[in-house]
All heavy atoms as an XYZ file, in Angstrom:
668
protein
N      -4.161     12.765     13.536
C      -3.947     11.332     13.552
C      -3.235     10.912     12.268
O      -3.563     11.362     11.189
C      -5.304     10.637     13.659
C      -5.207      9.141     13.648
S      -6.756      8.318     14.065
C      -7.562      8.295     12.482
N      -2.241     10.040     12.414
C      -1.506      9.551     11.256
C      -2.312      8.492     10.510
O      -3.061      7.744     11.098
C      -0.189      8.919     11.714
C       0.822      9.899     12.190
C       2.106      9.278     12.686
C       2.427      7.915     12.202
N       3.678      7.367     12.610
N      -2.125      8.450      9.202
C      -2.728      7.392      8.400
C      -1.984      6.090      8.641
O      -0.788      6.078      8.933
C      -2.654      7.731      6.905
C      -3.676      8.727      6.466
C      -3.325     10.039      6.220
C      -4.995      8.344      6.292
C      -4.266     10.958      5.818
C      -5.947      9.257      5.879
C      -5.578     10.575      5.645
N      -2.684      4.990      8.494
C      -2.064      3.680      8.566
C      -1.058      3.538      7.429
O      -1.243      4.095      6.350
C      -3.143      2.602      8.441
O      -2.576      1.350      8.161
N      -0.028      2.779      7.661
C       0.957      2.472      6.614
C       0.253      1.869      5.390
O       0.638      2.127      4.254
C       1.995      1.500      7.172
C       2.970      0.937      6.187
C       4.087      1.883      5.875
C       5.102      1.193      4.983
N       6.242      1.984      4.697
N      -0.824      1.111      5.615
C      -1.562      0.511      4.499
C      -2.125      1.568      3.566
O      -2.114      1.406      2.351
C      -2.703     -0.361      5.020
C      -2.296     -1.625      5.769
C      -3.528     -2.307      6.341
C      -1.519     -2.553      4.872
N      -2.627      2.657      4.122
C      -3.185      3.732      3.297
C      -2.109      4.359      2.418
O      -2.363      4.735      1.277
C      -3.832      4.793      4.174
N      -0.912      4.432      2.932
C       0.196      5.026      2.178
C       0.682      4.109      1.052
O       1.228      4.593      0.067
C       1.345      5.373      3.122
C       1.003      6.363      4.240
C       2.180      6.512      5.196
C       0.583      7.703      3.669
N       0.471      2.812      1.190
C       0.938      1.858      0.178
C       0.045      1.822     -1.057
O       0.477      1.387     -2.112
C       1.040      0.452      0.781
C       2.131      0.259      1.818
C       2.024     -1.125      2.433
C       3.501      0.484      1.209
N      -1.194      2.241     -0.928
C      -2.093      2.245     -2.078
C      -2.676      0.873     -2.364
O      -3.031      0.139     -1.451
N      -2.759      0.523     -3.625
C      -3.385     -0.714     -4.076
C      -2.516     -1.915     -3.681
O      -1.448     -2.136     -4.251
C      -3.575     -0.671     -5.590
C      -4.333     -1.856     -6.130
O      -4.634     -2.801     -5.365
O      -4.628     -1.841     -7.338
N      -2.990     -2.701     -2.716
C      -2.187     -3.815     -2.202
C      -2.074     -4.977     -3.181
O      -1.227     -5.843     -3.015
C      -2.763     -4.303     -0.876
C      -2.784     -3.265      0.250
C      -3.325     -3.887      1.524
C      -1.408     -2.668      0.480
N      -2.900     -4.982     -4.227
C      -2.818     -6.054     -5.237
C      -1.476     -6.052     -5.962
O      -1.067     -7.066     -6.513
C      -3.936     -5.913     -6.266
C      -5.308     -6.167     -5.697
C      -6.370     -5.957     -6.727
N      -6.385     -4.535     -7.089
C      -7.196     -3.998     -7.962
N      -8.069     -4.743     -8.616
N      -7.161     -2.704     -8.222
N      -0.798     -4.917     -5.949
C       0.476     -4.822     -6.666
C       1.637     -5.466     -5.900
O       2.725     -5.605     -6.440
C       0.789     -3.364     -6.975
C       1.098     -2.519     -5.750
C       1.326     -1.068     -6.078
O       1.725     -0.742     -7.178
N       1.087     -0.199     -5.110
N       1.399     -5.886     -4.654
C       2.466     -6.451     -3.823
C       2.291     -7.957     -3.660
O       1.202     -8.436     -3.349
C       2.446     -5.829     -2.422
C       2.699     -4.354     -2.400
C       1.649     -3.451     -2.378
C       3.995     -3.853     -2.390
C       1.869     -2.086     -2.349
C       4.240     -2.487     -2.365
C       3.168     -1.611     -2.342
O       3.397     -0.264     -2.319
N       3.375     -8.690     -3.816
C       3.354    -10.103     -3.441
C       3.370    -10.181     -1.914
O       3.579     -9.170     -1.228
C       4.584    -10.827     -4.002
O       5.754    -10.404     -3.313
N       3.176    -11.371     -1.381
C       3.201    -11.539      0.070
C       4.549    -11.098      0.644
O       4.610    -10.374      1.634
C       2.925    -12.999      0.442
C       2.900    -13.249      1.927
S       2.409    -14.932      2.365
C       3.646    -15.905      1.519
N       5.642    -11.496      0.005
C       6.968    -11.129      0.515
C       7.239     -9.637      0.382
O       7.872     -9.034      1.257
C       8.056    -11.935     -0.182
C       8.061    -13.378      0.282
O       7.656    -13.691      1.397
N       8.500    -14.268     -0.583
N       6.760     -9.021     -0.695
C       6.948     -7.576     -0.864
C       6.183     -6.800      0.206
O       6.722     -5.866      0.800
C       6.486     -7.129     -2.253
C       7.382     -7.601     -3.371
C       6.776     -7.382     -4.752
O       5.532     -7.306     -4.885
O       7.565     -7.303     -5.708
N       4.949     -7.228      0.484
C       4.175     -6.538      1.514
C       4.768     -6.795      2.893
O       4.817     -5.887      3.727
C       2.710     -6.962      1.462
C       1.749     -6.103      2.279
C       1.854     -4.626      1.929
C       0.323     -6.586      2.095
N       5.253     -7.987      3.108
C       5.907     -8.286      4.389
C       7.119     -7.373      4.602
O       7.370     -6.897      5.708
C       6.327     -9.753      4.427
C       6.753    -10.190      5.799
C       6.957    -11.669      5.890
N       7.265    -12.029      7.254
C       7.612    -13.229      7.636
N       7.674    -14.210      6.765
N       7.886    -13.467      8.895
N       7.844     -7.090      3.537
C       8.964     -6.160      3.635
C       8.528     -4.738      3.948
O       9.201     -4.013      4.686
N       7.384     -4.332      3.400
C       6.856     -2.989      3.661
C       6.322     -2.857      5.087
O       6.338     -1.767      5.654
C       5.728     -2.661      2.674
C       6.170     -2.480      1.252
C       6.992     -1.212      1.069
O       6.780     -0.200      1.723
N       7.956     -1.280      0.171
N       5.836     -3.959      5.640
C       5.214     -3.937      6.974
C       6.078     -4.678      7.992
O       5.577     -5.351      8.886
C       3.814     -4.576      6.905
C       2.827     -3.926      5.935
C       1.531     -4.724      5.871
C       2.562     -2.478      6.322
N       7.378     -4.534      7.892
C       8.293     -5.338      8.711
C       8.189     -5.068     10.208
O       8.596     -5.902     11.003
C       9.724     -5.211      8.225
C      10.259     -3.829      8.119
C      11.626     -3.839      7.456
C      11.878     -2.488      6.851
N      12.770     -2.547      5.743
N       7.607     -3.935     10.617
C       7.448     -3.668     12.050
C       6.101     -4.175     12.577
O       5.836     -4.094     13.767
C       7.570     -2.164     12.353
O       6.530     -1.463     11.665
C       8.929     -1.628     11.948
N       5.244     -4.699     11.691
C       3.935     -5.212     12.093
C       4.046     -6.688     12.475
O       4.878     -7.421     11.941
C       2.954     -5.084     10.944
C       2.543     -3.682     10.589
C       3.331     -2.576     10.591
C       1.272     -3.248     10.165
N       2.617     -1.481     10.193
C       1.341     -1.866      9.920
C       0.066     -3.896      9.946
C       0.250     -1.127      9.487
C      -1.014     -3.158      9.510
C      -0.922     -1.787      9.293
N       3.173     -7.138     13.380
C       3.107     -8.548     13.729
C       2.591     -9.322     12.509
O       1.681     -8.872     11.818
C       2.149     -8.744     14.902
C       2.075    -10.157     15.376
C       1.140    -10.305     16.573
O       1.021     -9.369     17.368
O       0.525    -11.380     16.674
N       3.187    -10.477     12.247
C       2.867    -11.271     11.058
C       2.544    -12.697     11.469
O       3.294    -13.317     12.209
C       4.073    -11.265     10.115
C       3.953    -12.186      8.940
C       3.314    -11.782      7.791
C       4.494    -13.473      8.977
C       3.208    -12.619      6.683
C       4.396    -14.318      7.887
C       3.752    -13.888      6.742
N       1.408    -13.216     10.992
C       1.083    -14.631     11.166
C       0.552    -15.157      9.832
O      -0.013    -14.395      9.043
C       0.018    -14.871     12.258
O      -1.167    -14.154     11.928
C       0.516    -14.439     13.623
N       0.748    -16.449      9.598
C       0.244    -17.044      8.360
C      -0.127    -18.499      8.601
O       0.382    -19.141      9.521
C       1.283    -16.949      7.243
O       2.410    -17.742      7.545
N      -1.043    -18.979      7.765
C      -1.423    -20.390      7.794
C      -1.773    -20.812      6.374
O      -2.175    -19.995      5.548
C      -2.603    -20.627      8.738
O      -3.728    -19.880      8.327
N      -1.592    -22.113      6.106
C      -1.864    -22.654      4.782
C      -3.063    -23.588      4.879
O      -3.125    -24.454      5.754
C      -0.643    -23.426      4.229
C      -0.958    -24.048      2.885
C       0.564    -22.513      4.139
N      -4.031    -23.388      3.985
C      -5.212    -24.245      3.879
C      -5.372    -24.608      2.419
O      -5.619    -23.728      1.584
C      -6.462    -23.516      4.378
C      -6.338    -23.028      5.786
N      -6.486    -23.849      6.880
C      -6.060    -21.813      6.282
C      -6.312    -23.154      7.975
N      -6.045    -21.905      7.637
N      -5.218    -25.882      2.111
C      -5.286    -26.367      0.729
C      -4.277    -25.612     -0.132
O      -3.089    -25.718      0.107
C      -6.704    -26.271      0.171
C      -7.684    -27.145      0.948
O      -7.291    -28.255      1.337
O      -8.815    -26.695      1.166
N      -4.739    -24.810     -1.077
C      -3.818    -24.087     -1.969
C      -3.835    -22.581     -1.735
O      -3.508    -21.803     -2.622
C      -4.135    -24.408     -3.430
C      -5.557    -24.030     -3.822
O      -6.371    -23.737     -2.923
O      -5.851    -24.020     -5.026
N      -4.206    -22.165     -0.499
C      -4.290    -20.740     -0.170
C      -3.518    -20.459      1.115
O      -3.593    -21.218      2.081
C      -5.764    -20.313      0.015
C      -5.874    -18.880      0.488
C      -6.533    -20.503     -1.281
N      -2.780    -19.357      1.120
C      -2.086    -18.886      2.317
C      -2.894    -17.718      2.881
O      -3.178    -16.755      2.169
C      -0.649    -18.425      2.001
C       0.057    -17.961      3.265
C       0.134    -19.531      1.311
N      -3.283    -17.823      4.148
C      -3.983    -16.742      4.839
C      -2.972    -16.037      5.722
O      -2.313    -16.665      6.547
C      -5.136    -17.295      5.704
O      -6.025    -18.052      4.882
C      -5.895    -16.165      6.371
N      -2.844    -14.722      5.518
C      -1.840    -13.935      6.218
C      -2.534    -12.822      6.986
O      -3.469    -12.208      6.480
C      -0.839    -13.313      5.210
C       0.125    -12.385      5.898
C      -0.095    -14.407      4.472
N      -2.077    -12.575      8.206
C      -2.563    -11.422      8.963
C      -1.376    -10.570      9.391
O      -0.384    -11.076      9.904
C      -3.351    -11.840     10.200
C      -3.848    -10.627     10.975
C      -4.760    -10.968     12.145
O      -4.951    -12.169     12.430
O      -5.266    -10.029     12.775
N      -1.505     -9.282      9.120
C      -0.571     -8.292      9.640
C      -1.327     -7.450     10.646
O      -2.500     -7.116     10.424
C      -0.056     -7.363      8.533
C       0.991     -7.952      7.673
C       2.332     -8.019      7.960
C       0.842     -8.521      6.380
N       3.004     -8.622      6.920
C       2.093     -8.937      5.934
C      -0.258     -8.739      5.548
C       2.306     -9.530      4.703
C      -0.061     -9.339      4.325
C       1.209     -9.725      3.916
N      -0.663     -7.073     11.749
C      -1.340     -6.299     12.775
C      -0.390     -5.276     13.390
O       0.755     -5.596     13.716
C      -1.858     -7.252     13.861
O      -2.588     -6.559     14.824
N      -0.899     -4.051     13.526
C      -0.177     -3.004     14.240
C      -1.054     -2.586     15.416
O      -2.122     -3.162     15.638
C       0.097     -1.803     13.322
O      -1.093     -1.084     13.067
N      -0.668     -1.569     16.139
C      -1.456     -1.120     17.284
C      -2.785     -0.505     16.869
O      -3.730     -0.471     17.649
C      -0.656     -0.116     18.117
O      -0.339      1.012     17.320
N      -2.902     -0.056     15.623
C      -4.126      0.618     15.193
C      -4.885     -0.077     14.065
O      -6.044      0.232     13.813
C      -3.797      2.049     14.748
O      -2.926      2.019     13.631
N      -4.245     -1.024     13.381
C      -4.845     -1.616     12.182
C      -4.440     -3.078     12.067
O      -3.332     -3.456     12.449
C      -4.330     -0.889     10.916
O      -4.467      0.512     11.080
C      -5.072     -1.324      9.681
N      -5.346     -3.888     11.523
C      -4.953     -5.246     11.120
C      -5.619     -5.556      9.796
O      -6.653     -4.977      9.445
C      -5.319     -6.291     12.175
O      -6.699     -6.456     12.264
N      -4.998     -6.459      9.055
C      -5.512     -6.833      7.745
C      -5.251     -8.314      7.527
O      -4.193     -8.833      7.909
C      -4.871     -5.981      6.626
C      -5.557     -6.234      5.287
C      -3.381     -6.179      6.551
C      -5.211     -5.225      4.217
N      -6.243     -8.999      6.947
C      -6.116    -10.416      6.604
C      -6.188    -10.504      5.084
O      -7.125     -9.986      4.469
C      -7.230    -11.259      7.250
C      -7.112    -12.721      6.829
C      -7.194    -11.127      8.766
N      -5.174    -11.140      4.486
C      -5.062    -11.213      3.034
C      -4.862    -12.664      2.611
O      -4.153    -13.420      3.289
C      -3.864    -10.356      2.529
C      -3.795    -10.361      1.014
C      -3.951     -8.930      3.061
N      -5.470    -13.039      1.499
C      -5.282    -14.372      0.929
C      -4.287    -14.305     -0.225
O      -4.341    -13.380     -1.042
C      -6.610    -14.926      0.408
C      -7.740    -15.060      1.428
C      -8.991    -15.610      0.746
C      -7.328    -15.938      2.589
N      -3.395    -15.305     -0.277
C      -2.381    -15.406     -1.324
C      -2.349    -16.824     -1.871
O      -2.739    -17.775     -1.187
C      -0.983    -15.091     -0.769
C      -0.787    -13.652     -0.385
C      -0.994    -13.227      0.919
C      -0.385    -12.710     -1.331
C      -0.812    -11.904      1.269
C      -0.206    -11.382     -0.985
C      -0.415    -10.989      0.314
O      -0.246     -9.675      0.659
N      -1.837    -16.974     -3.083
C      -1.554    -18.301     -3.617
C      -0.349    -18.860     -2.874
O       0.342    -18.124     -2.143
C      -1.238    -18.242     -5.121
O      -0.044    -17.465     -5.308
C      -2.391    -17.648     -5.915
N      -0.061    -20.137     -3.072
C       1.095    -20.744     -2.404
C       2.410    -20.099     -2.811
O       3.379    -20.120     -2.046
C       1.136    -22.250     -2.687
C       0.009    -23.067     -2.058
C       0.099    -24.523     -2.497
C       0.022    -22.950     -0.539
N       2.466    -19.504     -4.018
C       3.702    -18.831     -4.430
C       3.686    -17.338     -4.118
O       4.535    -16.589     -4.598
C       4.024    -19.109     -5.902
C       2.950    -18.660     -6.863
O       1.840    -18.324     -6.416
O       3.221    -18.643     -8.079
N       2.730    -16.895     -3.281
C       2.762    -15.529     -2.768
C       2.067    -14.472     -3.601
O       2.213    -13.283     -3.323
N       1.289    -14.894     -4.593
C       0.567    -13.916     -5.407
C      -0.741    -13.537     -4.725
O      -1.457    -14.389     -4.193
C       0.291    -14.466     -6.806
C       1.554    -14.633     -7.611
C       1.268    -15.153     -8.989
C       2.585    -15.365     -9.730
N       2.424    -16.188    -10.904
N      -1.060    -12.261     -4.776
C      -2.260    -11.713     -4.146
C      -3.528    -12.359     -4.710
O      -3.670    -12.503     -5.926
C      -2.301    -10.200     -4.395
C      -3.494     -9.504     -3.801
C      -3.428     -8.951     -2.541
C      -4.678     -9.390     -4.514
C      -4.525     -8.298     -1.995
C      -5.782     -8.747     -3.984
C      -5.700     -8.198     -2.719
N      -4.458    -12.738     -3.822
C      -5.792    -13.186     -4.230
C      -6.811    -12.122     -3.849
O      -7.493    -11.580     -4.698
C      -6.172    -14.537     -3.596
C      -5.225    -15.640     -4.062
C      -7.622    -14.882     -3.926
C      -5.429    -16.973     -3.367
N      -6.912    -11.829     -2.546
C      -7.852    -10.807     -2.109
C      -7.626    -10.440     -0.646
O      -7.050    -11.210      0.117
C      -9.300    -11.243     -2.301
C      -9.813    -12.200     -1.243
C     -11.283    -12.493     -1.371
O     -11.638    -13.385     -2.111
N     -12.119    -11.766     -0.669
N      -8.114     -9.250     -0.287
C      -8.171     -8.840      1.112
C      -9.427     -9.463      1.689
O     -10.509     -9.342      1.123
C      -8.214     -7.309      1.246
C      -6.922     -6.691      0.714
C      -8.458     -6.903      2.704
C      -6.951     -5.182      0.610
N      -9.294    -10.143      2.822
C     -10.422    -10.807      3.450
C     -11.042     -9.941      4.550
O     -12.248     -9.903      4.712
C      -9.968    -12.145      4.024
C     -11.024    -13.153      4.388
C     -11.907    -13.502      3.207
C     -10.360    -14.406      4.929
N     -10.191     -9.240      5.307
C     -10.699     -8.431      6.424
C      -9.760     -7.279      6.711
O      -8.542     -7.432      6.654
C     -10.845     -9.292      7.680
C     -11.330     -8.533      8.893
C     -11.424     -9.403     10.128
O     -12.172    -10.396     10.098
O     -10.740     -9.087     11.106
N     -10.352     -6.137      7.024
C      -9.602     -4.971      7.503
C     -10.214     -4.562      8.833
O     -11.431     -4.552      8.984
C      -9.711     -3.817      6.519
C      -9.116     -4.138      5.159
C      -9.426     -3.060      4.145
O      -8.796     -1.991      4.196
O     -10.334     -3.297      3.324
N      -9.372     -4.228      9.794
C      -9.856     -3.833     11.122
C      -9.112     -2.571     11.568
O      -7.891     -2.521     11.545
C      -9.624     -4.955     12.125
C     -10.072     -4.634     13.546
C      -9.824     -5.812     14.478
N     -10.504     -7.015     14.019
C     -11.727     -7.389     14.425
N     -12.392     -6.664     15.281
N     -12.252     -8.502     13.948
N      -9.898     -1.574     11.958
C      -9.333     -0.350     12.521
C      -9.617     -0.390     14.006
O     -10.773     -0.348     14.432
C      -9.957      0.875     11.861
C      -9.590      0.956     10.421
C      -8.489      1.562      9.890
C     -10.288      0.377      9.322
N      -8.473      1.391      8.523
C      -9.566      0.668      8.145
C     -11.462     -0.370      9.195
C      -9.972      0.254      6.894
C     -11.871     -0.795      7.944
C     -11.132     -0.474      6.817
N      -8.558     -0.478     14.803
C      -8.684     -0.653     16.244
C      -8.901      0.692     16.933
O      -8.363      1.707     16.509
C      -7.415     -1.310     16.789
C      -7.122     -2.647     16.147
C      -5.779     -3.171     16.577
C      -5.399     -4.433     15.842
N      -4.050     -4.882     16.199
N      -9.703      0.667     17.993
C      -9.999      1.888     18.727
C     -10.071      1.581     20.211
O     -10.662      0.584     20.611
C     -11.326      2.488     18.267
O     -11.666      3.594     19.065
N      -9.505      2.467     21.021
C      -9.583      2.292     22.466
C     -10.800      3.003     23.054
O     -11.150      2.786     24.204
C      -8.307      2.813     23.129
O      -8.149      4.184     22.826
N     -11.469      3.844     22.255
C     -12.605      4.607     22.784
C     -13.952      4.210     22.192
O     -14.990      4.653     22.648
C     -12.381      6.130     22.603
C     -12.175      6.461     21.125
C     -11.213      6.604     23.447
C     -12.110      7.942     20.832
N     -13.949      3.385     21.170
C     -15.196      2.921     20.550
C     -14.961      1.522     19.977
O     -13.820      1.090     19.873
C     -15.648      3.891     19.458
O     -14.707      3.939     18.413
N     -16.029      0.837     19.585
C     -15.819     -0.508     19.006
C     -14.943     -0.447     17.747
O     -14.982      0.527     17.004
C     -17.241     -0.957     18.638
C     -18.138     -0.131     19.489
C     -17.435      1.183     19.685
N     -14.146     -1.513     17.554
C     -13.331     -1.598     16.340
C     -14.229     -1.520     15.110
O     -15.357     -2.001     15.124
C     -12.563     -2.922     16.293
C     -11.453     -3.011     17.320
O     -11.215     -2.021     18.036
O     -10.831     -4.081     17.387
N     -13.723     -0.933     14.055
C     -14.415     -0.912     12.766
C     -13.866     -2.070     11.949
O     -12.652     -2.162     11.723
C     -14.160      0.398     12.013
C     -14.538      1.634     12.784
C     -16.024      1.792     12.850
C     -16.343      3.121     13.503
N     -17.614      3.162     14.131
N     -14.743     -2.970     11.515
C     -14.323     -4.156     10.776
C     -15.025     -4.190      9.438
O     -16.237     -3.999      9.357
C     -14.641     -5.451     11.565
C     -14.211     -6.670     10.778
C     -13.981     -5.420     12.926
N     -14.244     -4.421      8.392
C     -14.798     -4.588      7.053
C     -14.386     -5.969      6.560
O     -13.201     -6.245      6.419
C     -14.266     -3.499      6.114
C     -14.827     -3.593      4.735
C     -16.137     -3.231      4.470
C     -14.055     -4.074      3.696
C     -16.667     -3.327      3.190
C     -14.560     -4.173      2.404
C     -15.884     -3.798      2.160
N     -15.356     -6.844      6.343
C     -15.080     -8.210      5.875
C     -15.586     -8.376      4.461
O     -16.630     -7.848      4.104
C     -15.763     -9.238      6.779
C     -15.173     -9.293      8.159
C     -15.770    -10.417      8.947
C     -15.118    -10.464     10.324
N     -15.401    -11.689     11.043
N     -14.856     -9.143      3.675
C     -15.254     -9.460      2.309
C     -15.533    -10.954      2.202
O     -14.887    -11.750      2.881
C     -14.139     -9.084      1.340
C     -13.901     -7.583      1.278
C     -12.698     -7.286      0.402
N     -12.491     -5.887      0.207
C     -11.773     -5.112      0.986
N     -11.199     -5.605      2.053
N     -11.623     -3.834      0.731
N     -16.446    -11.321      1.342
C     -16.716    -12.734      1.085
C     -15.551    -13.316      0.298
O     -14.948    -12.632     -0.533
C     -18.014    -12.888      0.304
N     -15.250    -14.563      0.544
C     -14.188    -15.242     -0.202
C     -14.676    -15.465     -1.609
O     -15.773    -15.946     -1.845
C     -13.809    -16.575      0.456
C     -12.769    -17.293     -0.372
C     -13.320    -16.351      1.872
N     -13.839    -15.089     -2.595
C     -14.199    -15.252     -4.004
C     -14.073    -16.682     -4.433
O     -13.255    -17.414     -4.008
C     -13.284    -14.376     -4.884
C     -13.496    -12.917     -4.656
C     -12.560    -12.132     -5.551
C     -12.703    -10.648     -5.282
N     -11.782     -9.852     -6.024
């Protein structure tokens, strides 16, 4: 089984929202703005990740990671908002 592209990128804190969007250009991308935070979700056939950014695209934190499975329940790791 291949590793997710996210695993190959390493520490995601080093990427701005636009830089990560460029790295994951084949993944589905959605975003929404709430107050002074941008919530972004990237999703592929096997993995999805929800990340919080400042309005100017600086990394705040990973909110959720999901490993999708067709043979067992998805594995979800959620973090509390800082």
